[in-house]
N, C-alpha and C positions, 0 to 999 in steps of 0.2 A: 557497483555500489554507488558510485558518483552519479550515475544516471538516475537512480531512484531518489537520491537526496535532492538533486536538482528538480526532479518532478514534484516532489513534496513542497519544496520552497516556492517554486513557480505557481503551484496551485494555491497555496496560502496567500501569496502576494497578489495573485490575480483576483482571487475572491475578495480580498480586502480592498483592492483598487476598484473593483466593480461596485462594492458597497459604498465606497466614498463617492464615486461618480453618481450613484443613485441619490445620495444625500444632496449633492449639488446640482441635480437635474441634468446630468450629462448622459443619461441613458434614455432610450425610448420610454414613453409613459407606460406602455403595456408590459415592460419588463422592470418597471420601477417598484419593486416590492417594499422598499422602505417607506416611501410616501403613500403607496397603496395601503399598507398596513395602518399608517397613521390616519389616513382619510376614513377607512372603514371603521377604525376604532372610535373616531370622533362622531361618526354618524350613528353608530349603535349606542354609544354613550349618551348622545343627545336624545335618542328615543327612550332610553332608560330614565332620563331626567324628566322628559315630558309625559311619559306614560308608565310610571313605576307600578310593578305588580305588587311588591312588598313595600308599601308606602312608608313604613317606619324605617326602612333601610336607608342609611346615609348615602348621599351622592358619592362621597369618598368613603366607601364601605371598608370594613375590616380587611386589611392586607391589600388595599387598592394599589399602593405604590409598589409593593413586593411583586404583585402579579404583573404590573406594568414593566418592571425590570425583567421578569421572566420572559415577557413577550419579546423584547429586543435581544435578550441574551440568547434564547433558543433560535430565534429567526435569523440573527445576524452574527453575533459574536461567536457562538458555538459553531455555526456553519463555516466561518472563516477558519477556526481552529482545526476542525475535522476534515477540511477539504483536501489536505495533503494525504490523509489516510485513504480517502475515496479514490484519489488519483493513483495511489500505490496499488490498490486493489484492481483498478482498471487496467494498469500495466500488467499485473500478474495474470489476469484473465486473458488479456491479449496474447501473452506469451504461451498460454495454454490453449490457444486457438478457440477460446470461448468468446463469441461475439454477442452483441445485443440481439442478433437474429437467430442465434443457435437454437433457442427453445420456442421459436415462433410457431404458434398454432394457427394464426390467421394473418392475412396481409391486408391491412386497412388502407394502404396507400392510394388505392383507386376509388375508395369510398367517398361519398359527398362529405364535405367538412362537418356538417351538423351530425352525421352519423359517427364520424371519427371521435368528435368531442363527446358525444353521448356515451359511446362504449368506453372511452377512456375514463370518463367520470364514474361510470357504474363499476367498472373493474377495480379502479383504485379505491373506491369507497368500500367495496366488499373486502379487499385486502386489509384495509384499515379496521373494518369491523371485526374481521377474524383475528387480527393482531391484538385488538383491544380485549377480546375474550382471553387470549393467552396471558395478557398482563394481569388479569384478575384471577385466572385459574391456577397459575403456578406461583407458589410462595416466593421464589427467588425474584421473579419479575414483579410481583405485587409489592415487594419491598421498595422498588423504584417508583411504581405507579402511585404509591401512597402520597407522594408529593402533590400530585394533581388532586387527590381526594382529601387533602388536608384543608381545602377551602371550606370556611365556615359560613361565609356570606357570598352568595353567587352574583357575579357580574361579568361583563363581556371579556375582561382581561384574563379571567380564570381559564379561558380557552387554551392559552399558551403557557399556563403554569404547569410545567411537567419536567421531570428529571431528564437530563441530557442523554441518559442511557436509553431512553425510549427511542431516540433517533437511531441508535445503533441497531435496534430491532426493526423499526418501521422502514428505514431507508432501503435495506436489502430486499425486503419483501415487496415494497413498492416498485423497486427496480425489476424484480422478478415479474411483477404484473405487466410492466412495460415490455419486457422481453416476450411475454406471451402474446402481446398485441403487435408483434412484428418488429419489436426493437426500436420503436421511435415514438416520440410525442407528436401529436398533431401540431401544425404550424401555429395555430391559435390556442395552444394549451394554456396560455396565461388566463384565458376565460375560465377554465375549469379551476385553476389554482385560486384566482380571486374569488370565485363563487364559493369554494370550499372554506376559505378564510371567513367570508361574510356569514355563511351558515353557521360555522363553528362559533364565531363571536355571538351571533344572535341566540344560539341555543344555550349559551352560558349567561345570557343577559337577564336583567331584572324586568322582563317584559312578559306579559301573559298572552300567548296566542297558540293555537293548536292547528290552524289551517283547515278546520272543518274536515270534510271527507279526505283531504290530502294528507291528513295526519298518518294514514297508513302507508304513505310514500315518503314524505319529507319529515325529518326530525324537527323537534320544536322545543322551546324552553320548558314547557310543562313536563314533557316526557323525559328530558335530560335531567331535570332537577331530581327526579326519582332515581336516576343513575347514581347520584351523589348522596342518596339518603343514608343516614346513619343506621337505620333499621331496615334490613332487607327481608324478603320473604324467607320463611324457614327452609333451610337446605340449599339456598341460593348463594353463590359467590359473587353475584352481580346481576343486574337487569338493565335493559335499555342500552345496549352497547353501541347503537347506531352513531355514526359520525355525521354525515350529511343526510343519509337516507335512513328512515325508520323501517323501511321495507324488510330488511334482513331480520329484525327483531320479531316482526309479525310472522314472517315465514318460518323461522326457527323457534318460535314460542318463547322468546326471551323478553317480551314486552310486559310492562307492569306499570299501570297508572291507576291506583286505587281512588285518588281524589285530586283536586287541583287548587287547594287553598294557597299553596306556596309557602306554608308555615312550618314545614317539616325540618327536623334537625339534620344538618349535613355533617359528613365526616365518616369516621370508621371507629370501631371499638379500639380503645387505647390511644386515640389521637390527642388526648390531653398530655401525653408524654412525647408527642412528636415535636421535633425542633421547630422553632418559630422563625429562625433566620435563614437566609439563602445559603450561606456556606455550609452550615450544619445539615441542611436539607439535602444538598447535592452529594454529601458523602454518606448519608444515612443508609442508603440501600446496600452499601458494601459491608454493613455490619452482619454478623452471623444471624441467620433466621432462627428464632427460638421456636 
């Protein structure tokens, strides 16, 4: 028992220490997700200010500061808090002789770096797309995902406004994706992670761009805005589930972009009763589904 408690404490302390070292620039730049997130956020926000799609929308839009808090809470504070649980699971799997290579279908270690990064990016994005569908399809999971869809004015920081329970679902499935890929991340996996953050911020931003013919491959703000639409096509529990890539939506026919004015109402039916504050939002999903 003492071994497990020590592992949990060491994981939490280690993650907190790494986060603090990131803040004071004592980690390599390519692993500094704190200042990387800040820099990406400032760049996308600057583009929103210079090239606003919805010109009537304020620079400090509705819930701007709430979304900003969610960004740092989900990316750092919650990561520190939950790191001990992930370490405990790692130990449990190890004692059961389940390793990161147990489920490996392919071995990418001898592949060129660019191929490793490309496959890593595609597989993780598909896992997230599939997980995103589950969040919409099943009422229990949708109760938590409502936090993300309670955004009424879209902006870059809405990207990381989500309930912490989503991490509980996303993390194991993403780990499973890594196990399929041979149980390791490419050495330069930080490129994929920073790219995903940038695309996610951009897709939630107040900027209008569709990438031309590349819209069938790469997600964009116009497409993702309709994912947040209050009014969905009849019989649909959601559309445009793509995270970084729109490819999956076009392949599986979940794409939907009827127009591109950017003036649609956002949210979901009954969102007028949804809590407005952070603390009430993060306990909302545990209420009984009616």
